[in-house]
C-alpha positions as a Markdown table, in Angstrom:
| # | Residue | x | y | z |
|---|---|---|---|---|
| 1 | Asp | -86.7 | -2.0 | 204.7 |
| 2 | Lys | -88.2 | -5.4 | 204.3 |
| 3 | Val | -85.0 | -6.9 | 205.5 |
| 4 | Phe | -85.6 | -5.7 | 209.1 |
| 5 | Glu | -89.0 | -7.2 | 209.1 |
| 6 | Gln | -87.7 | -10.5 | 207.8 |
| 7 | Val | -84.8 | -10.7 | 210.3 |
| 8 | Thr | -87.3 | -10.1 | 213.1 |
| 9 | Asn | -89.7 | -12.8 | 211.9 |
| 10 | Val | -86.8 | -15.3 | 211.7 |
| 11 | Ala | -85.9 | -14.5 | 215.3 |
| 12 | Ser | -89.4 | -15.7 | 216.3 |
| 13 | Leu | -88.9 | -19.2 | 215.1 |
| 14 | Pro | -88.7 | -22.1 | 217.6 |
| 15 | Gly | -85.3 | -23.3 | 218.8 |
| 16 | Ile | -83.3 | -20.4 | 217.3 |
| 17 | Gln | -79.9 | -19.9 | 219.0 |
| 18 | Arg | -78.5 | -16.5 | 220.0 |
| 19 | Phe | -79.6 | -14.2 | 217.2 |
| 20 | Ser | -81.2 | -14.0 | 213.8 |
| 21 | Leu | -78.4 | -12.5 | 211.7 |
| 22 | Ala | -78.2 | -10.3 | 208.6 |
| 23 | Met | -74.9 | -10.1 | 206.7 |
| 24 | Pro | -73.6 | -6.8 | 205.3 |
| 25 | Asp | -75.1 | -7.5 | 201.8 |
| 26 | Ala | -78.6 | -8.3 | 203.2 |
| 27 | His | -81.5 | -7.7 | 200.9 |
| 28 | Trp | -85.1 | -8.9 | 200.6 |
| 29 | Gly | -85.6 | -12.6 | 200.0 |
| 30 | Tyr | -88.1 | -15.4 | 200.4 |
| 31 | Gly | -88.9 | -15.7 | 204.1 |
| 32 | Phe | -85.3 | -15.2 | 205.2 |
| 33 | Pro | -83.5 | -12.2 | 203.8 |
| 34 | Ile | -80.7 | -13.0 | 201.3 |
| 35 | Gly | -77.7 | -12.7 | 203.5 |
| 36 | Gly | -79.6 | -14.2 | 206.5 |
| 37 | Val | -78.2 | -16.7 | 209.0 |
| 38 | Ala | -80.0 | -18.6 | 211.7 |
| 39 | Ala | -78.9 | -21.7 | 213.8 |
| 40 | Phe | -81.4 | -24.0 | 215.4 |
| 41 | Asp | -81.0 | -26.6 | 218.2 |
| 42 | Pro | -83.0 | -29.8 | 217.5 |
| 43 | Asp | -83.2 | -30.5 | 221.3 |
| 44 | Glu | -85.0 | -27.2 | 221.8 |
| 45 | Gly | -87.6 | -27.7 | 219.2 |
| 46 | Gly | -85.5 | -26.2 | 216.4 |
| 47 | Val | -86.8 | -26.2 | 212.9 |
| 48 | Val | -85.7 | -26.5 | 209.2 |
| 49 | Ser | -87.1 | -24.0 | 206.7 |
| 50 | Val | -87.2 | -23.7 | 202.9 |
| 51 | Gly | -87.0 | -20.0 | 203.4 |
| 52 | Gly | -83.7 | -20.4 | 205.3 |
| 53 | Val | -82.0 | -22.4 | 202.5 |
| 54 | Gly | -83.5 | -20.9 | 199.3 |
| 55 | Phe | -84.4 | -22.5 | 196.0 |
| 56 | Asp | -80.9 | -22.7 | 194.4 |
| 57 | Val | -79.7 | -25.1 | 197.0 |
| 58 | Asn | -75.9 | -25.0 | 197.5 |
| 59 | Cys | -75.4 | -22.3 | 194.9 |
| 60 | Gly | -71.7 | -21.6 | 195.5 |
| 61 | Val | -68.5 | -20.0 | 194.3 |
| 62 | Arg | -65.4 | -21.9 | 193.2 |
| 63 | Thr | -62.0 | -20.2 | 192.5 |
| 64 | Ile | -59.3 | -21.9 | 190.6 |
| 65 | Lys | -55.7 | -20.7 | 190.6 |
| 66 | Thr | -53.3 | -20.7 | 187.6 |
| 67 | Asp | -49.6 | -20.0 | 187.1 |
| 68 | Leu | -50.5 | -17.5 | 184.4 |
| 69 | Thr | -50.2 | -13.7 | 184.7 |
| 70 | Val | -52.3 | -10.9 | 183.4 |
| 71 | Asp | -49.6 | -10.2 | 180.9 |
| 72 | Asp | -49.9 | -13.7 | 179.6 |
| 73 | Val | -53.6 | -13.5 | 179.1 |
| 74 | Arg | -54.3 | -10.0 | 177.9 |
| 75 | Pro | -53.1 | -10.6 | 174.3 |
| 76 | Val | -55.4 | -13.6 | 173.9 |
| 77 | Leu | -58.2 | -12.6 | 176.2 |
| 78 | Arg | -61.0 | -12.6 | 173.7 |
| 79 | Lys | -59.9 | -16.0 | 172.3 |
| 80 | Leu | -59.9 | -17.4 | 175.8 |
| 81 | Val | -63.3 | -16.1 | 176.8 |
| 82 | Asp | -64.7 | -17.3 | 173.5 |
| 83 | Thr | -63.3 | -20.7 | 174.2 |
| 84 | Phe | -64.9 | -20.9 | 177.6 |
| 85 | Phe | -68.1 | -19.8 | 176.0 |
| 86 | Glu | -67.9 | -22.8 | 173.6 |
| 87 | Val | -67.0 | -25.5 | 176.1 |
| 88 | Val | -69.1 | -24.5 | 179.2 |
| 89 | Pro | -72.8 | -24.8 | 178.6 |
| 90 | Ala | -74.7 | -21.8 | 180.1 |
| 91 | Gly | -78.1 | -20.1 | 179.9 |
| 92 | Leu | -81.6 | -20.8 | 180.9 |
| 93 | Gly | -82.5 | -24.5 | 180.5 |
| 94 | Ser | -79.0 | -25.3 | 179.2 |
| 95 | Arg | -77.9 | -28.9 | 178.8 |
| 96 | Gly | -74.6 | -30.5 | 179.3 |
| 97 | Glu | -73.0 | -33.5 | 177.7 |
| 98 | Ile | -73.6 | -35.8 | 180.7 |
| 99 | Thr | -76.7 | -38.0 | 180.4 |
| 100 | Leu | -77.7 | -39.6 | 183.7 |
| 101 | Thr | -79.8 | -42.7 | 183.1 |
| 102 | Gly | -81.2 | -45.2 | 185.5 |
| 103 | Asn | -79.7 | -45.0 | 189.0 |
| 104 | Lys | -76.8 | -42.8 | 187.9 |
| 105 | Ile | -78.6 | -39.7 | 189.1 |
| 106 | Tyr | -78.9 | -41.3 | 192.5 |
| 107 | Asp | -75.2 | -41.8 | 192.6 |
| 108 | Val | -74.7 | -38.1 | 192.0 |
| 109 | Leu | -77.2 | -37.1 | 194.7 |
| 110 | Gln | -75.4 | -39.3 | 197.2 |
| 111 | Glu | -71.7 | -39.0 | 196.1 |
| 112 | Gly | -71.4 | -35.3 | 195.0 |
| 113 | Ala | -68.1 | -34.1 | 193.7 |
| 114 | Pro | -66.3 | -37.4 | 194.3 |
| 115 | Trp | -68.7 | -39.0 | 191.8 |
| 116 | Ala | -67.6 | -36.5 | 189.2 |
| 117 | Val | -63.9 | -37.1 | 189.9 |
| 118 | Gly | -64.6 | -40.9 | 189.6 |
| 119 | Gln | -66.0 | -40.3 | 186.1 |
| 120 | Gly | -62.9 | -38.5 | 185.0 |
| 121 | Tyr | -64.0 | -34.9 | 185.7 |
| 122 | Gly | -61.1 | -33.4 | 187.6 |
| 123 | Leu | -58.5 | -34.6 | 190.0 |
| 124 | Glu | -58.6 | -36.3 | 193.3 |
| 125 | Glu | -56.7 | -33.5 | 194.9 |
| 126 | Asp | -59.5 | -31.1 | 194.0 |
| 127 | Leu | -61.6 | -32.7 | 196.7 |
| 128 | Thr | -59.3 | -31.4 | 199.4 |
| 129 | Phe | -60.2 | -27.9 | 198.5 |
| 130 | Ile | -64.0 | -28.2 | 198.6 |
| 131 | Glu | -65.9 | -27.8 | 201.9 |
| 132 | Glu | -67.0 | -31.2 | 203.2 |
| 133 | Gly | -64.7 | -32.7 | 200.6 |
| 134 | Gly | -67.5 | -32.1 | 198.1 |
| 135 | Val | -70.1 | -34.5 | 199.6 |
| 136 | Val | -72.4 | -34.4 | 202.6 |
| 137 | Thr | -73.9 | -37.4 | 204.3 |
| 138 | Gly | -77.6 | -37.9 | 205.1 |
| 139 | Ala | -78.7 | -37.7 | 201.4 |
| 140 | Asp | -81.3 | -40.2 | 200.5 |
| 141 | Pro | -82.6 | -39.9 | 196.9 |
| 142 | Ile | -85.9 | -41.4 | 197.9 |
| 143 | Asp | -86.7 | -38.0 | 199.5 |
| 144 | Val | -86.3 | -36.2 | 196.1 |
| 145 | Ser | -89.4 | -36.2 | 193.9 |
| 146 | Glu | -89.6 | -37.7 | 190.5 |
| 147 | Thr | -90.4 | -34.2 | 189.2 |
| 148 | Ala | -87.1 | -33.0 | 190.5 |
| 149 | Ile | -85.3 | -35.9 | 188.9 |
| 150 | Lys | -86.9 | -35.3 | 185.6 |
| 151 | Arg | -86.0 | -31.6 | 185.7 |
| 152 | Glu | -82.4 | -32.6 | 186.0 |
| 153 | Arg | -82.3 | -33.0 | 182.2 |
| 154 | Arg | -78.6 | -33.3 | 181.6 |
| 155 | Gln | -77.8 | -30.2 | 183.7 |
| 156 | Val | -74.7 | -31.5 | 185.5 |
| 157 | Gly | -71.9 | -29.4 | 184.1 |
| 158 | Thr | -74.0 | -26.4 | 183.2 |
| 159 | Leu | -73.7 | -22.8 | 184.4 |
| 160 | Gly | -77.3 | -21.6 | 184.3 |
| 161 | Ser | -78.5 | -18.0 | 184.1 |
| 162 | Gly | -79.3 | -15.1 | 186.3 |
| 163 | Asn | -76.4 | -14.0 | 188.5 |
| 164 | His | -74.4 | -17.2 | 187.7 |
| 165 | Tyr | -71.1 | -16.6 | 185.9 |
| 166 | Leu | -67.7 | -17.9 | 184.9 |
| 167 | Glu | -65.1 | -15.1 | 185.2 |
| 168 | Val | -61.4 | -14.7 | 184.3 |
| 169 | Gln | -59.9 | -12.5 | 187.0 |
| 170 | Tyr | -56.5 | -11.3 | 188.1 |
| 171 | Val | -55.1 | -10.4 | 191.5 |
| 172 | Asp | -54.6 | -6.6 | 191.6 |
| 173 | Glu | -54.1 | -6.0 | 195.3 |
| 174 | Ile | -52.8 | -8.0 | 198.3 |
| 175 | Tyr | -53.8 | -7.0 | 201.8 |
| 176 | Asp | -52.3 | -9.8 | 203.8 |
| 177 | Pro | -49.1 | -11.1 | 202.1 |
| 178 | Ala | -48.6 | -14.0 | 204.6 |
| 179 | Ile | -52.0 | -15.5 | 204.1 |
| 180 | Ala | -51.9 | -14.8 | 200.4 |
| 181 | Gln | -48.7 | -16.9 | 200.2 |
| 182 | Lys | -50.4 | -19.7 | 202.1 |
| 183 | Phe | -53.3 | -19.6 | 199.7 |
| 184 | Gly | -50.8 | -19.6 | 196.8 |
| 185 | Leu | -51.8 | -16.2 | 195.4 |
| 186 | Phe | -49.5 | -13.5 | 194.0 |
| 187 | Leu | -49.9 | -10.1 | 192.4 |
| 188 | Gly | -51.0 | -10.2 | 188.7 |
| 189 | Gln | -52.0 | -13.9 | 188.9 |
| 190 | Ile | -54.8 | -15.2 | 186.8 |
| 191 | Val | -57.6 | -17.0 | 188.7 |
| 192 | Ile | -60.9 | -18.3 | 187.3 |
| 193 | Ser | -64.0 | -18.1 | 189.4 |
| 194 | Leu | -67.4 | -19.7 | 188.8 |
| 195 | His | -70.7 | -19.2 | 190.5 |
| 196 | Cys | -73.6 | -21.7 | 190.1 |
| 197 | Gly | -75.7 | -24.2 | 192.0 |
| 198 | Ser | -78.1 | -27.1 | 191.8 |
| 199 | Arg | -80.0 | -25.9 | 188.8 |
| 200 | Ala | -83.6 | -27.0 | 188.2 |
| 201 | Leu | -83.2 | -30.0 | 190.6 |
| 202 | Gly | -82.5 | -27.8 | 193.6 |
| 203 | His | -85.3 | -25.4 | 192.7 |
| 204 | Gln | -87.8 | -28.3 | 192.5 |
| 205 | Val | -86.7 | -29.5 | 195.9 |
| 206 | Gly | -87.6 | -26.1 | 197.4 |
| 207 | Thr | -90.9 | -26.0 | 195.5 |
| 208 | Asp | -91.9 | -29.5 | 196.6 |
| 209 | Tyr | -91.1 | -29.0 | 200.3 |
| 210 | Leu | -92.9 | -25.7 | 200.6 |
| 211 | Lys | -96.1 | -27.7 | 200.5 |
| 212 | Thr | -94.8 | -30.4 | 202.9 |
| 213 | Leu | -93.5 | -27.8 | 205.4 |
| 214 | Ala | -96.7 | -25.7 | 205.2 |
| 215 | Gly | -98.6 | -28.8 | 206.3 |
| 216 | Ala | -96.0 | -29.5 | 209.0 |
| 217 | Ser | -96.3 | -25.9 | 210.3 |
| 218 | Arg | -100.0 | -26.5 | 210.8 |
| 219 | Lys | -99.7 | -30.0 | 212.1 |
| 220 | Tyr | -97.2 | -29.1 | 214.8 |
| 221 | Gly | -98.7 | -25.7 | 215.6 |
| 222 | Ile | -95.6 | -23.7 | 214.8 |
| 223 | Pro | -96.1 | -20.0 | 215.1 |
| 224 | Ile | -94.8 | -18.3 | 212.0 |
| 225 | Lys | -94.9 | -14.5 | 211.3 |
| 226 | Glu | -95.4 | -15.0 | 207.5 |
| 227 | Arg | -96.3 | -17.9 | 205.3 |
| 228 | Glu | -92.9 | -17.9 | 203.6 |
| 229 | Leu | -91.4 | -19.1 | 206.8 |
| 230 | Val | -93.1 | -22.5 | 206.8 |
| 231 | Cys | -91.0 | -25.0 | 208.6 |
| 232 | Ala | -90.9 | -28.4 | 210.3 |
| 233 | Pro | -89.3 | -29.5 | 213.6 |
| 234 | Ile | -85.8 | -30.9 | 212.8 |
| 235 | Asn | -86.7 | -34.2 | 214.4 |
| 236 | Ser | -90.0 | -34.7 | 212.7 |
| 237 | Pro | -90.5 | -37.0 | 209.7 |
| 238 | Glu | -91.2 | -34.0 | 207.5 |
| 239 | Gly | -88.1 | -32.1 | 208.7 |
| 240 | Glu | -85.9 | -35.2 | 208.3 |
| 241 | Arg | -87.1 | -35.7 | 204.7 |
| 242 | Tyr | -86.6 | -32.1 | 203.8 |
| 243 | Phe | -83.1 | -32.1 | 205.2 |
| 244 | Ser | -82.3 | -35.3 | 203.3 |
| 245 | Ala | -83.5 | -33.7 | 200.0 |
| 246 | Val | -81.4 | -30.6 | 200.7 |
| 247 | Asn | -78.4 | -32.8 | 201.2 |
| 248 | Cys | -79.1 | -34.5 | 197.8 |
| 249 | Ala | -79.2 | -31.1 | 196.1 |
| 250 | Ile | -76.1 | -30.0 | 197.9 |
| 251 | Asn | -74.2 | -33.0 | 196.5 |
| 252 | Tyr | -75.7 | -32.3 | 193.0 |
| 253 | Ala | -74.4 | -28.8 | 193.1 |
| 254 | Phe | -70.9 | -29.9 | 194.2 |
| 255 | Ala | -70.8 | -32.4 | 191.3 |
| 256 | Asn | -72.0 | -29.6 | 188.9 |
| 257 | Arg | -69.2 | -27.3 | 189.8 |
| 258 | Gln | -66.7 | -30.1 | 189.7 |
| 259 | Val | -67.7 | -30.9 | 186.1 |
| 260 | Ile | -67.6 | -27.3 | 185.1 |
| 261 | Ser | -64.1 | -27.0 | 186.5 |
| 262 | His | -63.0 | -29.9 | 184.3 |
| 263 | Leu | -64.4 | -28.1 | 181.3 |
| 264 | Val | -62.5 | -24.9 | 182.3 |
| 265 | Arg | -59.3 | -27.0 | 182.4 |
| 266 | Val | -60.1 | -28.3 | 178.9 |
| 267 | Gly | -60.7 | -24.8 | 177.6 |
| 268 | Leu | -57.6 | -23.3 | 179.2 |
| 269 | Glu | -55.4 | -26.0 | 177.8 |
| 270 | Lys | -56.6 | -25.1 | 174.3 |
| 271 | Ile | -55.0 | -21.7 | 174.6 |
| 272 | Phe | -52.3 | -22.5 | 177.2 |
| 273 | Pro | -51.3 | -26.2 | 176.9 |
| 274 | Asp | -48.7 | -26.0 | 179.7 |
| 275 | Ala | -50.7 | -23.9 | 182.2 |
| 276 | Glu | -51.1 | -25.2 | 185.7 |
| 277 | Met | -54.5 | -25.1 | 187.4 |
| 278 | Lys | -55.1 | -25.8 | 191.1 |
| 279 | Met | -58.2 | -25.4 | 193.2 |
| 280 | Leu | -58.2 | -22.6 | 195.7 |
| 281 | Tyr | -61.5 | -23.4 | 197.3 |
| 282 | Asp | -65.2 | -24.1 | 196.7 |
| 283 | Ile | -67.8 | -22.8 | 199.2 |
| 284 | Gly | -71.6 | -23.0 | 199.1 |
| 285 | His | -74.3 | -20.7 | 200.1 |
| 286 | Asn | -78.1 | -21.5 | 200.4 |
| 287 | Thr | -77.5 | -24.4 | 202.7 |
| 288 | Cys | -78.4 | -26.0 | 206.0 |
| 289 | Lys | -75.6 | -27.8 | 207.7 |
| 290 | Ile | -75.0 | -29.6 | 211.0 |
| 291 | Glu | -72.1 | -27.9 | 212.8 |
| 292 | Glu | -70.7 | -27.5 | 216.3 |
| 293 | His | -70.8 | -24.0 | 217.8 |
| 294 | Ile | -70.3 | -22.6 | 221.3 |
| 295 | Val | -73.5 | -21.1 | 222.7 |
| 296 | Asp | -73.4 | -19.6 | 226.2 |
| 297 | Gly | -70.3 | -21.6 | 227.0 |
| 298 | Gln | -71.8 | -24.9 | 225.8 |
| 299 | Lys | -70.8 | -26.8 | 222.7 |
| 300 | Lys | -73.9 | -27.6 | 220.7 |
| 301 | Lys | -74.6 | -29.4 | 217.5 |
| 302 | Leu | -76.8 | -27.0 | 215.5 |
| 303 | Tyr | -78.6 | -26.9 | 212.1 |
| 304 | Val | -77.2 | -23.7 | 210.6 |
| 305 | His | -79.2 | -22.1 | 207.8 |
| 306 | Arg | -77.3 | -19.8 | 205.5 |
| 307 | Lys | -79.5 | -18.1 | 202.9 |
| 308 | Gly | -77.2 | -16.2 | 200.5 |
| 309 | Ala | -74.5 | -16.5 | 203.2 |
| 310 | Thr | -71.4 | -18.7 | 203.3 |
| 311 | Arg | -69.2 | -20.4 | 205.8 |
| 312 | Ala | -66.1 | -18.7 | 207.1 |
| 313 | Phe | -64.3 | -21.1 | 209.4 |
| 314 | Gly | -61.3 | -19.8 | 211.4 |
| 315 | Ala | -57.9 | -21.3 | 211.7 |
| 316 | Lys | -58.7 | -23.7 | 214.5 |
| 317 | Arg | -61.7 | -25.4 | 213.0 |
| 318 | Arg | -61.0 | -29.1 | 212.6 |
| 319 | Glu | -63.1 | -29.3 | 209.4 |
| 320 | Leu | -60.4 | -27.4 | 207.5 |
| 321 | Arg | -58.0 | -29.6 | 205.4 |
| 322 | Gly | -54.5 | -29.4 | 204.1 |
| 323 | Ala | -52.8 | -26.0 | 203.8 |
| 324 | Tyr | -55.7 | -24.1 | 205.4 |
| 325 | Gln | -55.4 | -25.7 | 208.8 |
| 326 | Gly | -54.0 | -23.1 | 211.1 |
| 327 | Val | -54.6 | -20.3 | 208.5 |
| 328 | Gly | -58.4 | -20.1 | 208.0 |
| 329 | Gln | -60.8 | -21.0 | 205.3 |
| 330 | Pro | -60.7 | -19.0 | 202.0 |
| 331 | Val | -63.8 | -16.9 | 201.8 |
| 332 | Leu | -64.9 | -16.0 | 198.3 |
| 333 | Ile | -67.0 | -12.8 | 197.9 |
| 334 | Gly | -68.2 | -12.1 | 194.4 |
| 335 | Gly | -68.7 | -8.6 | 193.1 |
| 336 | Thr | -70.0 | -7.7 | 189.7 |
| 337 | Met | -68.6 | -8.2 | 186.1 |
| 338 | Gly | -67.6 | -4.6 | 186.1 |
| 339 | Thr | -66.0 | -4.1 | 189.6 |
| 340 | Ala | -64.1 | -6.5 | 191.7 |
| 341 | Ser | -64.3 | -9.6 | 193.9 |
| 342 | Tyr | -62.5 | -10.5 | 197.1 |
| 343 | Ile | -60.8 | -13.4 | 198.7 |
| 344 | Leu | -60.7 | -13.3 | 202.5 |
| 345 | Ala | -59.8 | -15.7 | 205.3 |
| 346 | Gly | -62.1 | -16.9 | 208.1 |
| 347 | Thr | -61.3 | -15.7 | 211.6 |
| 348 | Glu | -61.7 | -17.2 | 215.1 |
| 349 | Glu | -63.6 | -14.1 | 216.2 |
| 350 | Asn | -66.5 | -15.0 | 213.9 |
| 351 | Asp | -68.2 | -17.7 | 216.0 |
| 352 | Gly | -70.7 | -15.1 | 217.3 |
| 353 | Ala | -72.1 | -15.2 | 213.7 |
| 354 | Phe | -71.8 | -19.0 | 213.6 |
| 355 | Ala | -68.7 | -18.6 | 211.4 |
| 356 | Ser | -70.7 | -16.9 | 208.5 |
| 357 | Val | -70.3 | -14.1 | 206.1 |
| 358 | Cys | -72.2 | -12.9 | 203.0 |
| 359 | His | -71.5 | -14.4 | 199.6 |
| 360 | Gly | -71.6 | -11.2 | 197.4 |
| 361 | Ala | -72.3 | -7.5 | 197.2 |
| 362 | Gly | -76.1 | -7.8 | 197.4 |
| 363 | Arg | -78.7 | -6.3 | 195.1 |
| 364 | Val | -80.1 | -2.8 | 195.6 |
| 365 | Met | -82.9 | -3.2 | 193.0 |
| 366 | Ser | -85.0 | -5.8 | 191.3 |
| 367 | Arg | -84.0 | -7.4 | 188.0 |
| 368 | Thr | -87.0 | -5.8 | 186.4 |
| 369 | Lys | -85.9 | -2.3 | 187.4 |
| 370 | Ala | -82.4 | -3.0 | 186.3 |
| 371 | Lys | -83.6 | -3.9 | 182.8 |
| 372 | Lys | -85.4 | -0.6 | 182.6 |
| 373 | Leu | -82.3 | 1.3 | 183.6 |
| 374 | Trp | -79.7 | -0.4 | 181.5 |
| 375 | Asn | -79.4 | -1.7 | 177.9 |
| 376 | Gly | -77.5 | -5.0 | 177.8 |
| 377 | Glu | -75.8 | -4.4 | 174.4 |
| 378 | Lys | -74.6 | -1.0 | 175.5 |
| 379 | Leu | -73.4 | -2.3 | 178.8 |
| 380 | Ile | -71.3 | -5.0 | 177.0 |
| 381 | Lys | -69.7 | -2.3 | 174.8 |
| 382 | Asp | -69.1 | 0.0 | 177.8 |
| 383 | Leu | -67.4 | -2.8 | 179.7 |
| 384 | Glu | -65.3 | -3.7 | 176.7 |
| 385 | Asn | -64.1 | -0.1 | 176.6 |
| 386 | Leu | -62.8 | -0.8 | 180.2 |
| 387 | Gly | -61.0 | -3.9 | 179.0 |
| 388 | Ile | -63.6 | -6.4 | 180.2 |
| 389 | Ile | -64.9 | -8.9 | 177.6 |
| 390 | Ile | -68.4 | -10.2 | 178.2 |
| 391 | Arg | -69.9 | -13.2 | 176.4 |
| 392 | Ala | -73.6 | -13.8 | 177.2 |
| 393 | His | -76.5 | -16.0 | 176.1 |
| 394 | Ser | -78.9 | -13.2 | 176.9 |
| 395 | Val | -78.4 | -9.4 | 176.6 |
| 396 | His | -81.4 | -9.0 | 178.9 |
| 397 | Gly | -79.6 | -11.1 | 181.5 |
| 398 | Val | -76.6 | -8.8 | 181.2 |
| 399 | Ala | -78.8 | -5.8 | 182.0 |
| 400 | Glu | -80.3 | -7.5 | 185.0 |
| 401 | Glu | -76.8 | -8.0 | 186.4 |
| 402 | Ala | -75.5 | -4.4 | 185.6 |
| 403 | Pro | -72.9 | -3.4 | 188.2 |
| 404 | Gly | -75.1 | -0.5 | 189.3 |
| 405 | Ser | -77.8 | -2.9 | 190.4 |
| 406 | Tyr | -75.5 | -4.0 | 193.3 |
| 407 | Lys | -74.1 | -2.5 | 196.4 |
| 408 | Pro | -70.5 | -1.3 | 196.2 |
| 409 | Val | -68.7 | -4.5 | 197.0 |
| 410 | Glu | -65.8 | -2.6 | 198.6 |
| 411 | Glu | -68.1 | -1.2 | 201.3 |
| 412 | Val | -69.6 | -4.6 | 202.0 |
| 413 | Val | -66.1 | -6.2 | 202.3 |
| 414 | Asp | -64.8 | -3.4 | 204.5 |
| 415 | Val | -67.7 | -4.2 | 206.9 |
| 416 | Ile | -66.7 | -7.9 | 206.9 |
| 417 | Asn | -63.1 | -7.0 | 207.5 |
| 418 | Asn | -63.6 | -4.3 | 210.2 |
| 419 | Thr | -66.0 | -6.5 | 212.2 |
| 420 | Lys | -63.6 | -9.4 | 211.9 |
| 421 | Leu | -66.1 | -11.7 | 210.3 |
| 422 | Ala | -63.3 | -12.4 | 207.9 |
| 423 | Thr | -60.0 | -10.7 | 207.0 |
| 424 | Lys | -59.2 | -9.3 | 203.6 |
| 425 | Val | -56.4 | -11.2 | 201.7 |
| 426 | Val | -56.6 | -10.1 | 198.1 |
| 427 | Arg | -58.7 | -8.3 | 195.6 |
| 428 | Val | -59.3 | -9.6 | 192.1 |
| 429 | Arg | -60.5 | -7.7 | 189.0 |
| 430 | Pro | -62.5 | -9.1 | 186.1 |
| 431 | Leu | -60.9 | -9.5 | 182.6 |
| 432 | Gly | -63.6 | -11.5 | 181.0 |
| 433 | Cys | -67.0 | -12.9 | 182.0 |
| 434 | Leu | -69.3 | -15.6 | 180.7 |
| 435 | Lys | -73.0 | -15.1 | 181.5 |
| 436 | Gly | -76.1 | -17.3 | 181.0 |
């Protein structure tokens, strides 16, 4: 019920355009609901808000295609999942192999995924299949605190904990054969998806700017319905610094997923030396981005906040690159380690929602309640009986992410499809999952 209150409060912020939106997975969050979308016009006193971005800035989903089939992988599934568990650092406070000394961290904050590719982590062609090419402009490291920099602690190339995962999946149903072919997807195909973000650095950016924007809300007399909606005018010094820091964290997250993708390639080659891996797409949620949208017949440059929501550009958007021009952007909707996930395509009909959809199924209960209802060790065994191998750094973390603690992903995706926010392309099922 808190979602309705939060959506209403967001609708009261200055400069908001058209509507405050809640996606089909919407559930209670900090300030904005998770699955909340709002766009603001800087020329109409529009604001930027920590509550509208979230703390894990640019947490996102990346899906990698392979030329392997489910029949290839099943006989060596456990070995494959164990290998990924060994090569991809995961878990609370996990550290990777990359040590960023001196100004190298600043390079990551400004250059994003292209920095990682330049260091040998992945291929140049990967960048074509990341939104924004894996880097956003307007990122000045001077706006990121020393505390955030220190908390980075070799976390580039680490998965983290909570709802973050690395999952081996297979395509088990195709809804739109024409788009599936354009996306390079086929029945029985193995794909690998990962979900993670900007780690401790992004969280610290949110923590730091809560104080800054609280002061700005008072300074500029911004009427807010609850303290978690503290914000600053987009064109104010405080708003500009926060947006710059968010862009730094966005680039950091893109680099993080790029390095993990490289580690996935390394792991896969240990089992399948001749396997082919190509990027399908990488999309972020928990972002604020400058985009052009039509409002009341007028093209406007807006600051679109997507909190637990992701972009879903239609076929005509000029931002799309390569094979997706004229088709629509791949949209990646994560389910749970025991159910399914979906790959959809953005539609032209979605501009009423600022080309946005949800990023997952959405929780129906807190992690604390989930731990009371499920036992992590038993859940791992139950899923293994269903043919799904789980490797986790914390059994409590597995209980928190029990499939029953989420909405049925099929129902959420059907709402997206039926309202034409995006169109269903394929469904994928989990074979193995690595958790923090």
